[in-house]
Backbone as a ProteinNet text record, in pm:
[ID]
protein_1_A
[PRIMARY]
MIRILLADDHSVVREGIRRLLEERNGFTVVAEAGSVPELLTKLRASATDVIILDIAMPGPGIVETLRQVKTIRPSARSLVLTAYPETDYAVRVLRAGAAGYLTKDRSLEQLAEAIRRVYRGGMYVSPSLGEALAARLGGEVGPAHGALSDREFQVLRALAQGESVKSIAARLALSPKTVTTYRSRILQKLGLSTNAELVRYALEQGLLSSN
[TERTIARY]
84	0	88.2	69.6	148.6	78	148.1	91.3	116.7	8.1	15	-27.4	46	7	-32.2	-155.7	-205.7	-192.3	-125.9	-107.6	-152.5	-265.2	-320.5	-406.8	-403.9	-478.9	-627.6	-673.5	-816.2	-868	-957.6	-1007.2	-1081.8	-1151.2	-1225.3	-1130.7	-1013.8	-914.2	-862.3	-829.8	-780.4	-884.9	-1010.2	-1116.6	-1133	-1127.6	-1142.2	-1029.3	-906.3	-791.2	-795.6	-828.8	-834	-935.8	-1054.5	-1157.8	-1115.9	-1059.2	-1017.1	-907.9	-812.8	-703	-748.7	-833.8	-873.2	-973.6	-1026.4	-1109.9	-1023.9	-894.6	-803.6	-724.5	-679.4	-598.4	-457.1	-402.8	-262.6	-233.3	-336.9	-315	-396.1	-336.9	-411.9	-363.4	-456.2	-421.3	-415.1	-296.2	-277	-292.9	-283.4	-297.3	-321.3	-379.5	-401.8	-355.4	-314.1	-268.2	-309	-343.8	-385.6	-286.1	-174.8	-70	63.6	172.2	304.4	327.3	296.8	315	236.9	115	35.2	97.7	147.4	215	332.4	414.6	533.4	494.8	389.2	340.4	288.3	206.2	150.9	261.7	362	470.8	548.3	565.2	635.3	555.7	423.1	336.7	290.5	307.3	251	359.4	355.6	445.3	398.7	482	442	542.4	491.4	578.1	587.9	472.5	468.7	388	442.6	372.9	329.6	200.6	148.8	122.7	193.2	178.9	170.8	100.4	82.8	187.2	218	318.1	271.4	143	97.3	35.2	68.8	14.9	72.7	-4.6	48.1	171.9	276.3	400.5	521.2	637.9	763.4	795.5	717.1	749.2	789.2	770.5	787.7	931.5	1028.8	1168	1207.6	1178.2	1210.9	1128.8	1003.4	918.4	978.3	1022	1081.2	1207.7	1283.5	1405.3	1370.6	1266.9	1225.3	1166.7	1090.9	1034.3	1145.5	1249.1	1361.1	1433	1439	1504.4	1421.7	1289.4	1201.1	1187	1164.9	1144	1216.1	1345.9	1427.2	1377.4	1310.5	1267.4	1141.7	1067.4	944.8	977.7	896.9	916.9	810.3	849.7	757.2	718.6	588.2	533.8	454.8	500.2	431.9	317.5	196.4	76.8	17.2	21.8	-11.5	-69.2	-122.7	-174.1	-68.4	43.5	145.4	218.4	262.2	322.3	444.6	453.8	564.4	700.6	716.9	849.8	901.3	811.4	856.2	889.5	834.3	851.1	921.4	909.3	954.8	1103	1185.9	1330.4	1362.7	1297.4	1325.3	1284.9	1167.1	1122.7	1197.5	1232.6	1311.5	1450.4	1506.1	1637.2	1632.5	1518.2	1503.4	1473.1	1449.8	1431	1303.8	1215.8	1094.7	1131.5	1053.2	1078.2	993.5	896.7	812.9	734.2	684.2	607.8	494.8	371.7	255.1	155.5	99.2	-1.5	-140.3	-231.6	-363.2	-455.6	-411.2	-494.2	-466.8	-376.7	-346.4	-452	-454.8	-556.5	-521.4	-623.2	-600.4	-500.8	-505.4	-409.4	-266.3	-246.5	-111.9	-69.7	-164.3	-132.4	-93.9	-171.4	-140.5	-4.7	23.2	152.8	266.7	245.4	348.2	374.9	269.7	286.3	365	328	397.2	544.4	570.4	707.5	796.3	748.4	832.2	845	739.5	745.2	854.5	869.9	973.2	1113.4	1124	1255.3	1289.8	1195.7	1221.5	1180.7	1195	1152.1	1036.5	945.7	834.4	820.7	822.3	783.4	700.1	611.1	527.8	614.1	567.7	644.6	674.8	576.8	599.4	706.6	706.6	810.1	945.9	947.5	1073.5	1136	1053.2	1103.8	1158.1	1086.7	1131.1	1263	1277.1	1401.7	1516.4	1489.3	1592.4	1637.3	1542.5	1576.5	1667.7	1638.8	1723.9	1863.6	1871.3	2003.1	2078.3	2002.1	2064.3	2107.9	2083.9	2134.1	2032.4	1905.2	1804	1783.4	1759.6	1745.1	1607.8	1604.2	1478.5	1431.8	1321.5	1269.3	1367.1	1354.6	1448.4	1446.9	1330.1	1324.5	1394.4	1435.8	1513.9	1648.7	1694.1	1822.5	1810.9	1688.4	1668.7	1702	1752.2	1771.9	1634.7	1629.6	1502.1	1436.4	1515.6	1459.6	1411.2	1487.6	1445.2	1314.9	1303.9	1182.5	1062.6	1086	980.3	934.6	1029.8	997.4	928.9	972.4	907.9	759	725.1	584.7	505.7	566	496.6	469.5	568.7	551.4	446.4	451.5	357.2	214	198	65.6	16.3	99.1	57.7	95.5	175.8	216.3	318.6	307.6	397.5	534	633.6	768.4	767.1	695	687.6	626.3	520.3	454	543.7	610.3	702.4	813.3	867.8	976.7	933.1	813.3	764.2	741.5	683.2	650.9	775.2	878.6	1000.4	1110.5	1079.2	1176.4	1300.7	1277	1383.4	1359.6	1459.6	1440.1	1380.7	1303.4	1250.6	1361.3	1474.8	1586.7	1634.7	1638.4	1680.5	1581.9	1452.6	1350.7	1362.8	1389.8	1407.6	1528.5	1633.7	1752.2	1718	1640.9	1596.6	1515.3	1427.7	1344.4	1432.5	1535.5	1625.4	1696.1	1740.1	1807.9	1713.6	1590.3	1491	1464.4	1440.6	1413.9	1531.4	1651.7	1771.5	1784.6	1767.4	1783.2	1675.9	1557	1447.9	1439.6	1524.4	1523.1	1398.4	1349.3	1228.5	1261.7	1165.2	1189.9	1093.2	972.4	869.7	795.2	720.6	638.7	529.7	478.5	374.8	429.4	551.7	613.7	637.5	671.8	694.9	564.8	454.3	324.4	288.8	309.3	278	363.3	489.8	579.4	529.3	493.4	447.1	320.3	230.8	106.9	135.3	222.3	255	322.6	399.6	473	391.3	270.2	186.2	230.7	300.4	353.5	251.2	135	33.7	-88.3	-71	-183.2	-241	-372.9	-437.6	-422	-431.9	-420.3	-553.2
-119.5	0	125.4	212.3	335.9	444	496.2	597.6	737	812.4	939.6	1056.1	1164.9	1291	1387	1436.5	1529.1	1672.6	1757.3	1898	1987.6	2054.2	2146.9	2245.2	2372.7	2471.8	2474.7	2388	2376.5	2243.2	2250	2127.8	2038.6	2099.9	2018.6	1938.5	1993.5	1920.1	1802.3	1826.8	1718.4	1607.5	1647.4	1548.8	1464.7	1529.3	1456.9	1358.1	1402.1	1313.6	1197.6	1228.8	1123.4	1015.3	1057.1	959.3	874.3	940.6	867	765	804	713.7	598.4	628.7	524.2	426.8	459.4	363.8	257.4	282.2	190.1	113.9	-4.3	-82.6	-26.9	-30.2	3.2	143.4	227.1	364.6	394.4	468.1	518.9	659.6	752.2	889.6	899	922.9	923.6	1062.4	1167.5	1303.9	1399.7	1516	1622.1	1754.2	1847.9	1979.7	2084.6	2204.2	2312.8	2426.3	2414	2516.4	2449.3	2520.6	2462.9	2436.5	2530.6	2499.5	2375.7	2362.1	2243.7	2117.9	2127.1	2014	1966.7	2058.2	2021	1959.7	2013.1	1957.3	1815.4	1796.3	1663.8	1565.1	1613.3	1526.8	1472.9	1556.3	1512	1405.8	1411.4	1323.6	1198.8	1195.1	1085.7	1009.7	879.3	796.7	807.3	863.1	897.3	842.6	784.6	736.2	838.1	894.7	988.2	1111.3	1227.8	1354.4	1408.8	1433.4	1498.2	1643.2	1736.6	1876.1	1969.9	2079.4	2181.7	2291.4	2361.4	2468.2	2589.4	2624.4	2756.2	2760.4	2666.4	2670.9	2788	2841.6	2947.7	2899	2981.1	2941.4	2999.8	2944.5	3004.2	2981.3	2903.3	2874.8	2729.4	2677.7	2534.8	2487.1	2567.3	2523.2	2506.5	2606.7	2598.7	2490.3	2474.1	2369.4	2231.7	2206.2	2075.8	2050.1	2153.8	2137.6	2105	2169.7	2141.3	2000.8	1960.3	1825.6	1722	1744.4	1650.2	1642.6	1754.1	1756.4	1680.8	1702.5	1641.5	1490.8	1449.5	1307.2	1270.3	1241.3	1215.9	1100.1	1005	888	914.4	1019.2	1048.8	1103.4	1068.1	1112.3	1215.1	1324.5	1433.6	1432.4	1437.1	1444.4	1573.9	1664.6	1792.2	1773.3	1809.4	1801.5	1941	2003	2144.6	2182.7	2303.3	2356	2436.5	2463.8	2547.6	2473.6	2546.6	2483.9	2399	2285.5	2194	2255.7	2311.4	2354.5	2472.8	2549.8	2666.1	2634.3	2527.9	2499.3	2367.8	2271.4	2136.8	2129.6	2194.6	2187.5	2237.6	2345.9	2403.1	2308.4	2249.9	2164.1	2030.9	1978.7	1856.3	1880.8	1995.4	2032.2	2052	2095.7	2120.4	1993.7	1882.8	1757.6	1681.8	1733.9	1659.8	1536.8	1430.5	1307.9	1301.3	1393.5	1392.3	1520.5	1542.9	1664.6	1625.9	1660	1622.1	1736.6	1769.7	1875.7	1817.3	1902.3	1856.4	1817.5	1841.7	1799.5	1655.3	1587.8	1448.5	1356.4	1233.2	1138.1	1075.3	1011.7	939.7	826.3	761.7	654.6	707.6	826.5	884.1	921.6	973	1005.3	879.2	773.7	648.4	594.2	601.7	556.1	638.6	771.4	859.6	827.3	805.4	772.9	643.8	542.2	413.3	426.6	503.1	515.1	586.3	697.8	769.2	688.8	614.2	529	423.3	371.9	269.7	328.7	459	522.4	586.4	583	642.3	789	845	982.4	977	1074.7	1077	1214	1214.8	1332.9	1281.8	1364.9	1323.7	1310.9	1236.9	1226.4	1362.1	1454.1	1586.2	1662.6	1651.2	1718.4	1654.7	1522.1	1453.4	1501.7	1523.3	1574.5	1715.5	1798.6	1937	1941.4	1855.9	1852.4	1801.7	1703.7	1652.8	1760.6	1841.1	1948.9	2050.7	2081.3	2177.7	2122.4	1994.3	1932.7	1929.2	1925.9	1923.3	2059.5	2162.5	2293.7	2392.3	2351.6	2447	2554.2	2676.1	2789.5	2787.6	2798.1	2801.3	2945.2	2965.1	3099.2	3182.6	3313.9	3403.9	3384.6	3355.7	3342	3215.6	3128.8	3013.2	3051.7	3174.5	3221.8	3279.4	3292.2	3348.2	3244.8	3293.1	3204.5	3167.6	3068.1	3027.1	3142.9	3220.2	3332.8	3442.4	3469.9	3569.4	3526.4	3398.8	3347.5	3363.8	3339.5	3355.1	3500.6	3592.7	3735.6	3780.1	3728	3758.4	3727.8	3608.2	3569.2	3657.2	3688.1	3770.9	3911.1	3969.6	4103.4	4100.6	3998	3988.2	3969.9	3913.7	3894.1	4018.5	4125.1	4250.8	4267.2	4178.2	4188.4	4301.2	4377.2	4490.2	4442.2	4527.7	4496.2	4469.5	4551	4535.2	4400.9	4363.4	4235.6	4117.3	4124.6	4017.2	4002.1	4115.8	4114.1	4046.5	4080.1	4021.5	3871	3830.7	3689.4	3604.1	3658.2	3580.8	3606.9	3685.8	3718.4	3786.7	3883.7	3962.3	4109.3	4192.2	4336.2	4390.1	4499.1	4559.2	4595.9	4637.5	4673.2	4551.4	4436.3	4314	4276.4	4288.3	4257.4	4352.4	4480.8	4578.9	4543.3	4492.5	4448.8	4331.2	4235.9	4122.8	4172.2	4269.2	4323.3	4380.8	4455.2	4514.4	4406.9	4301.9	4192	4121.9	4102.1	4034	4114	4243.2	4327.7	4326.6	4331.1	4331.1	4199.3	4087.6	3956.8	3930.6	3986.8	3964.2	4071.9	4174.2	4282	4368.1	4387.3	4465.7	4593.9	4687.6	4815.8	4848.1	4798.7	4836.4	4714.7	4735.3	4627.8	4585.5	4683	4650.7	4552.6	4574.5	4483.4	4347.1	4347.9	4223.7	4141.3	4208.7	4141.4	4082.5	4161.3	4113.8	3991.5	3996.3	3883.2	3758.2	3774.5	3659.9	3599.5	3684.2	3635.7	3561.4	3618.6	3557.1	3422	3408.4	3284.1	3183.2	3221.1	3130.1	3107.8	3207.5	3191.5	3220.8	3270.1	3306.3	3216.8	3097	3004.6	2978.2	2970.5	2941	2792.8	2760.2	2620.3	2564.2
0	0	0	-97.7	-106.5	-24.8	75.1	164.3	105.8	88.7	16.3	105.8	95.4	158.5	46.5	49.7	-52.1	-3.9	-81.6	-43.9	-159.2	-139.3	-238	-162.1	-200.2	-123.3	-156.1	-246	-275.1	-220.7	-123.3	-59.6	-157.7	-254.4	-350.6	-439.1	-469	-548.1	-467.3	-341.1	-255.9	-243	-222.5	-206.6	-332.4	-447.6	-572.8	-595.9	-573.8	-593.6	-494.6	-368.5	-266.5	-304.1	-345.2	-380.2	-500.1	-599.3	-718.7	-687.2	-603	-570.5	-482.5	-384.9	-290.6	-351	-468.9	-542.1	-610.7	-614.7	-680.6	-574.3	-607.7	-514.6	-505.8	-387	-370	-322.1	-302.7	-258.4	-132.3	-40.3	74.4	107.1	126.7	161.2	314.2	367.7	513.3	573.4	490.1	542.1	426.8	460.4	362.8	421.3	333.9	378.7	277.3	327.3	240	230.9	302.8	298.9	327.8	302	326.5	475.2	566.1	708.5	752.4	702.6	737.2	678.1	556.4	493.5	578.6	623.4	700.9	834.9	896.6	1023.2	1003.9	900.3	872.9	834.6	765.5	722	841.7	942.5	1063.8	1139	1127.4	1206.5	1132.5	1001.4	921.7	845.8	853.6	773	628.4	543.5	406.8	305.8	199.2	91.1	-22.1	-61.3	-174.2	-135.5	-163.6	-140.3	-275.7	-291	-411.8	-374.4	-437	-396.6	-514.8	-490.8	-592.9	-575	-683.6	-680.6	-601.5	-614	-570.7	-431	-344.4	-208.9	-129.9	-33.1	53	128.2	128.1	193.9	123.8	149	100.6	-46.4	-117	-257.5	-274.6	-395.5	-419.8	-400.6	-440.3	-428.6	-283.4	-200.6	-58.5	9	-32.2	25.1	1.9	-120.4	-151.9	-69.9	-46.7	34.4	178.8	232.2	369.4	381	282.2	280.4	285.7	207.6	202.8	337	407	538.2	642.2	639.3	738.6	717.2	593.2	565.2	436	446.5	327.4	240.6	300.4	223.6	139.7	172.4	98.7	-40.4	-137.9	-275.3	-310.4	-371.8	-403.2	-550.3	-574.2	-710.4	-720.9	-805.5	-823.9	-922.8	-878.3	-962.1	-969.3	-1085.6	-1093.9	-1229	-1235.5	-1362.6	-1436.6	-1373.3	-1436.3	-1547.5	-1651.5	-1769.8	-1735.9	-1801.1	-1775.9	-1801.8	-1921	-1962.3	-1883	-1816.2	-1741.6	-1595.9	-1542.2	-1400.4	-1369.6	-1457	-1424.8	-1391.6	-1470.7	-1446.2	-1306.7	-1265.4	-1133.3	-1020.2	-1030.4	-920.8	-919.5	-1034.9	-1038.5	-981.2	-1013.6	-961	-809.4	-759.5	-616	-537	-605	-533.1	-561.6	-647.9	-682.7	-765.6	-749.4	-824.8	-951.2	-963.1	-1081.1	-1095.5	-1216.9	-1247.4	-1340.7	-1300.5	-1378.2	-1376.8	-1491.1	-1496.5	-1473.7	-1426.1	-1383.2	-1498.7	-1621.7	-1733.9	-1775.5	-1703.5	-1734.3	-1675.1	-1719.9	-1677.1	-1542.6	-1481.3	-1356.5	-1376.8	-1492.6	-1522.1	-1517.6	-1574.5	-1573.1	-1432.1	-1352	-1213.1	-1135.6	-1152	-1083.2	-1126.2	-1255.5	-1306	-1246.7	-1239.4	-1184.4	-1037.5	-960.2	-817.7	-801.6	-877.3	-866.2	-905	-1010	-1057.4	-954.8	-900.4	-803.7	-674.7	-638.6	-519.3	-533.6	-654.9	-679.1	-690.6	-679.8	-684.6	-817.2	-912.6	-1043	-1049.5	-1168.5	-1195	-1294.3	-1283.4	-1378.2	-1442.8	-1574.7	-1652.6	-1768.7	-1820	-1932.7	-2058.2	-2157.2	-2282.1	-2345.4	-2341.5	-2401.1	-2326	-2193.3	-2114.4	-2138.5	-2149.7	-2177.5	-2307.4	-2408	-2535.2	-2520.4	-2442.7	-2423.1	-2347.6	-2245.9	-2169.1	-2255.8	-2338.7	-2428.2	-2525.9	-2572.9	-2665.7	-2599	-2472	-2401.3	-2382	-2346.7	-2329.4	-2461.5	-2571.1	-2703	-2752	-2670	-2704.9	-2755.6	-2765.9	-2809.9	-2704	-2748.1	-2656.8	-2591.7	-2458.2	-2385.3	-2365.9	-2292.4	-2267.7	-2185	-2197.2	-2128.6	-1978	-1919.5	-1773.8	-1724.4	-1815.9	-1775.3	-1716.6	-1745.1	-1693.3	-1552.2	-1501.7	-1368.3	-1261.3	-1147.8	-1033.7	-977.5	-890	-831.1	-756	-681.8	-607.2	-701.9	-806.5	-905.1	-971.6	-1002	-1064.9	-971	-843	-742.8	-734.1	-734.6	-728.2	-857	-970.4	-1097.8	-1092.1	-1049.8	-1043.1	-947	-832.8	-733.7	-788.4	-853.1	-911.7	-1022.3	-1104.8	-1216.2	-1167.4	-1048.7	-990.6	-917	-918.3	-858.1	-712.5	-660.1	-519.7	-503.5	-395.9	-373.1	-324.6	-341.4	-294.8	-144.3	-70.3	75.5	113.5	43.1	71.2	37.1	-76.1	-115.7	-13	29.3	127.1	256.6	304.7	429.4	414.4	302.9	282.5	266.3	201.2	174.6	276.6	379.3	484.3	426.1	338	277.9	309.7	285.8	300.1	169.9	177.1	54.5	-43.4	8.5	-78.5	-158.4	-92.9	-161.8	-271.7	-242.6	-343	-461.4	-432.9	-540.1	-626.7	-562.8	-637.3	-727.8	-673.7	-756.2	-875.3	-851.2	-958.7	-1069.8	-1031.7	-1131	-1212.7	-1145.7	-1215.6	-1312.5	-1266.7	-1350.7	-1477.7	-1461.4	-1577.7	-1674.3	-1618.7	-1703.6	-1779.4	-1711.5	-1775.2	-1880.7	-1858.5	-1952.8	-2060.7	-2049.3	-2147.2	-2137.8	-2014.4	-1991.4	-1916.6	-1914.2	-1849.8	-1737.1	-1743.5	-1646.7	-1593.9	-1485.1	-1430.3	-1528.7	-1605.6	-1704	-1808.5	-1852.9	-1948.8	-1885	-1756.1	-1683.7	-1675.6	-1646	-1639.3	-1775.4	-1880.6	-2015.4	-2050.5	-2016.3	-2041.9	-1969	-1841.9	-1762.8	-1821.8	-1867.6	-1928.1	-2058.6	-2140.4	-2269.7	-2251.7	-2143.5	-2117.8	-2037.7	-1998.3	-1922.8	-1780.6	-1723.6	-1587	-1480.1	-1517.8	-1418.5	-1428	-1481.8	-1492.6	-1356.4	-1349.8	-1221.2	-1189.2	-1060.1	-1019.7	-978.6
[MASK]
+++++++++++++++++++++++++++++++++++++++++++++++++++++++++++++++++++++++++++++++++++++++++++++++++++++++++++++++++++++++++++++++++++++++++++++++++++++++++++++++++++++++++++++++++++++++++++++++++++++++++++++++++++

């Protein structure tokens, strides 16, 4: 029996996934969480084999979350299940320690396959993502935001969503001056000049997809 912890900030999503999985043999949902702090608390208290988590939960961000998960329960395998585009996010989360990346438009069969594969110690990406990753390794040029650091990418998304510098600083435990520095670097790396251009870029690249 594969023990699963479901982490998504929408209770209806968690309920749907839990029911679908528990109708099948071999899966049991041992805990659910709607935020990163709740996820970490439940992870400490629950014997878990696979964590299914979304990118956009309230908390410090997916990269830092994956690092904390690995510290708390090194044996647990993380499978990111999200609405965000594969090619823009997958490399970052896999690099941060996720064992798989799956978008929410995939079938239940694919989700079950992904859970089993990461549980057995493998990695899971969709065929389309595998092709995109192979193309990048082969030297094809990716999107401009691929050159951003994980923290810069996090600040990019926050700014594009209309969050203020002060709010970003408080949420990420940074000084406003540091966030402003990140903003300057982001604009320079993306060849942009204003926040309006940054928002337009994020929309065009699909970085603000809802979850």
